[in-house]
N, C-alpha and C positions, 0 to 999 in steps of 0.2 A: 163471318166477316162481311160487312157491307162494302159495296163498290165506292170507290172515291172518284170515279170517273164523272159522277153527275153532282158533285159538290159545287157550291158556288165558286170557290177558288179554282177548281179545275176547269169549270166552264169559262171563267175569266181568262186563264191561261191559254185554253183553246182559242178563244176569240182574238187574243192578242197575236198568237201564231198565225192564224188565218189572215189577219190584217197586215202583218209585216210586208208580204210581197206588194202590197197596194201602198205602202208608205203611210199608213195611218196608225194612231195610237188610240187605245181605249182610255177614256177618262171616266172616272168614278166620282159621283157627287159626294163630297165630304160633309157638307152642311145640307141636311135633309129638311125638306118642308112638307107640309101635307100633300101638296101636288105631286111631288117626287115620290113620296111613299106610297101613294095611290097607284102610280104607274110610271115607271122609269127609273132614273138614276144613273144613266150611261149616255155618252156622246162618243163620236169618233172625230178626231182631229188630224188633218194633214199634217204630216212631220215637216214638210218644207215650208209651207205657207202659214202654218198655225191656224188655218181656217177650219170651222167645224163643217164637217161633210155629212153627218148624219147625227140626228138626235137632239135637234134644237128646234123642232117644229111646235111653234106656240110659246114654248118656255124652254130654258136650258135643261139639259139632262132628262129629256122627254122620252127617251127610247128605253125599252127594256133589254136586258141582256139577250133574251131570245130573238128580239127584233133586229138587233145589231148582228148577231150570228147569222140570221137569215139574209140580211142585206149583204153581207160579206160573201156568203155561199153563192148568192145569185150573181154577184160580181165576179166571182172566181169562175163560175160556170160560163159566163159571157166572155170572159178573158180567154178561156180555153177554146171556146167556139170560134173566136177571132183568130187565135193561133192556128187552129185546123184549117180555116178558110184561106189563110195566107200560105199555108203549105201546099194547097191544092192548086195554087196559081202557077 
């Protein structure tokens, strides 16, 4: 049996879970065009302001799922470092 951990649906769920503490939602392009098919198909939107926070550089849905996951992981690491520095004060 193959692992389901790396299926597209599983990765999308993981990215959504990582984004929840930041108050962002994963948006997926429903209408695809050649530019999106070549690279991208995803954006992150702020849940409070509905502004796009990642994935609209040059054109909408310009980020790949891997780029979004990397962006969120970097943000999570930075947030943890900030919390650690506040505890040291």
